[in-house]
N, C-alpha and C positions, 0 to 999 in steps of 0.2 A: 504494500500500500504506500502511496506517496505520502510523505510527511505532512503535506498541506491538507490531505484529506482526513487526517486523524482529528476527532473532536477535541477541542481544548478551549479553556477560558483565557489563554494567553493571546494577546492581540498580535497582529502582524508587526506593528512597530516594536513591541516588546520582544518578539522572536528575532527580529533583525538586530536589536541591541544584544540579545543573548548570544547570537551567532558571532557578532563582532567581538564580544568579550572572550568567547571560547575558541576562537580561531587559532589552530595550531597548538592548543593547550591540552594538559591532562586535567580532566574535569570530573568532579564528584557530583552526582545528582542525588539529592534526597527528596524523594517524592516524584514518581514517574507516571502514575495512573495508567493511561492508555499508550503512553510513549511518544506523544507529539513533541514535547521539548527534547526528549531523548534523541529522536531521529533528527530534529533540526540541529542539535548540537553535534551529533555524530557526522553530519555532512561536512563539518569544518574542523572538528577537534582531532587532536592526535589520538586520544583515548578517552572513553567515557566509562566511569564506574557508576552504574545506576542501581539505586537501592529503594525498594518500596515493598511493603508487606503484601500488597495486592489483595487485601482482605475483602474489599467490596466498595462499590460505588453505584449509584448515588447513595447518600446517607439514608434517605427515606425508604429505599428499597434496594439494599445492597446486594450486588452480584460481584463475585470475584473478578478481577481484571487481568490476572496473570496470562491466561491463554490469548486474550486479545492483544495484550502488550507484546507477547512473544511473536505473534504473527506480524504485528506492526514493525518491530525492530529487525525482523529476519534478514532484510537486505544489507544490514550494516554489520561489518565484521570487527569494528573497533569498539564495541559495547560489551562490557562485562556486567552481567545482571545478577542481582542478589534479591531473592524474595525474603526480605527481612526488614527490620527497622534500622535506620541509619546508626543508631547508638551501638549496634552490634557489629557493624562493618566499618572498622577503622582503617584509614589509609594515611600514608605520609607522601611527601614529594608531589603534592598537587599544585596546580596553578590556579584553579578556580573551584570553589564550592558553591553549588547552585541548590537552592531550596524552594520547593513548592509544596509546603506542608499543610498542616491542619489549621493554622491560625492561632493555636493555643500558646499561651505565654511560656509554659514550662517546656514545650517542645522546641520553640524558637530559642529559648535560653540554652538548652542542650546543644542545639545546632551551632550557635555562635560560640559557645565555650569549646566545643570539639574542634571547630575550624578557625578559631581566632587568629591563628598565625598563617593561614592560607593567604597568599597575596591578594586574591580577589574573591569577595563574596557577592553572590547575586541572589536576591530574594524576591519572590513573587508575592503578590497580595499586600504589598506595603501601602498603608494608608486606607485600605479597604475597611469600612466600618465593622464588618463582621469579624475582622482580624485585628481589632484595636489593640488588644494586649500584646499581640505579636509585634505590631509596629512600635509599641512602647519599648520593647526590648531592643529593637534595632536602633531607635533614637538614643537609648541609654548607651549602647555600644559606640555610636558615633561620638557622643559627648565624651565618653571615657577615653577613646583613642585619638580623637581629632582627625580621623581618616576622611579622605575625600569621598563624597557620596554624590551620585547623580541618579535621577529617575527618568523613566519613560513610562507613562501610564502608572501601573502599580508594580513595576519592576524597579527595584533599587539596586544599584551596584556600589559596593564599598571597595575602595582601593586600599589595601592593607599595608602599604609600605611602612606605615607608622604603627602597626599593631604592637601591642605590648605583650 
């Protein structure tokens, strides 16, 4: 399946920014769902480590997403997939850590703490009212580190040159 045909809430402008940030890089993806962002990143990245439990979506009538995800990413050979939560799949020597998670504060705090020394963090749903607590964690991290941040839509990119 073409990456552009996979359902996603990530806008075209956000996907373009994500591809620009990930081009030629080693990328860790926390939260893959059906694989739209995974495939877009894989088109330009050196390597993608994709982690998602694939337990079910949508929330009101959950159906596991693993089989659909696997079909969607099949054309890409630079994806290493893990059916798990990101807290269990640790990696080093990454260039970008990308998160499209639940919007829960504790989950975002875990993500930022785990990847705080990764040169670039990219986070979806920033500023979205349903994800307010998650956005508060990102704001706290920006204040704490003084890192450069820029947004397109609800995708925020943090440049970690100054990470502590």
